[in-house]
C-alpha positions, 0 to 999 in steps of 0.5 A: 500500500505505502509502496504504491503511494510512494510510487504514485508521487514520482515522477511528478504528474497531475495526479501526483501533484494532487497527492502532494497537495493532500499531504500538505493539507493533512499537515495543516489539518493535524496542526489545527487539531493540535493547536485547538487541543492545546487551546481548550486544555489551557482554557479549561475550567472546573465548572462544578467548583466555580458554581459552588464558589459562586453560590456561597458568595451569592447567598451572602450577596457578595457580588465583588467576591463572586467576581473575584472567584470567577477570575480565580477560576479562570478558563472560558467560563470564568472569564465570561462570568467575571466580565458579566459580574463587573457590570452587575452593579449597574443592574440586571440588564447590564449584567445580561448584556455584558454576559452575552457580549462576553460569550460572543467574544469567547465563542469567536476564540473557541471557533478560530481555525475550525473552519479549516477542519470543516472545509478539509472534511468536506472537500478533501474527498473531492480533491482526491477524486479529482486526482483519480479522474486525472489518473484515469484520463492519463491511463486511457491516454497511455493505452491509446499510445500503447495498444499492445499493452492492453488492459494491463496498461489501463489497470495499472494506471487506474490502481495508481489513480485510485490512491488519490481518492484513498488519500483524500478520505484519509485526510477528510475523516480525521478532520471531520471527527476533530471538527465534531469533537471541538464543536461539541466542546464549544456547545458544552462550554457555552451551555455551562456559561449560560447555566452560570449566567442564569444562576447569577441573573436569578439572584440579581432579579431576587435582589431587585425584588427585595429592594423594591 
């Protein structure tokens, strides 16, 4: 298998050019996966511990303390909550707007470069198929030049051309898997941030009702 792939790369033809392009795209895909994995690991947050710390301080109506706890927790959820709590003193509406704005900002950071994985997952098979079509055209052209070679000439060219489709799938499948994993991670983080935001908003609403 690998010998056939290597032999398909040389000499340089249209099909081998497609293969080189797919290998380059595979490197790009792996680089994005590693970068996104490092990003989410570096910005992780212990949501359960953050919720517990916030509940303790909100029960005591200690909103500055809740903001400090969110800043200490760090991570994406902690930053969203800390940014929103900075506006809590201006009322429930200001808190909700600040929370929504912080979520949008953090979501942009989480989704960075994921379009590359989505694009590769969708289009790499077509690039490979394009290389296969070019290889098949070349195989029939070789047959027209060497009629005596018969079917063997065509079959050798087609088997070599099909490598491009296989490599295209090899690039696309991991990209799709990684894209779905990161999208699920984004949804989970967003839901956790929303849960924490609703908890604080409910407490602010209760505070306003008590004051009235």
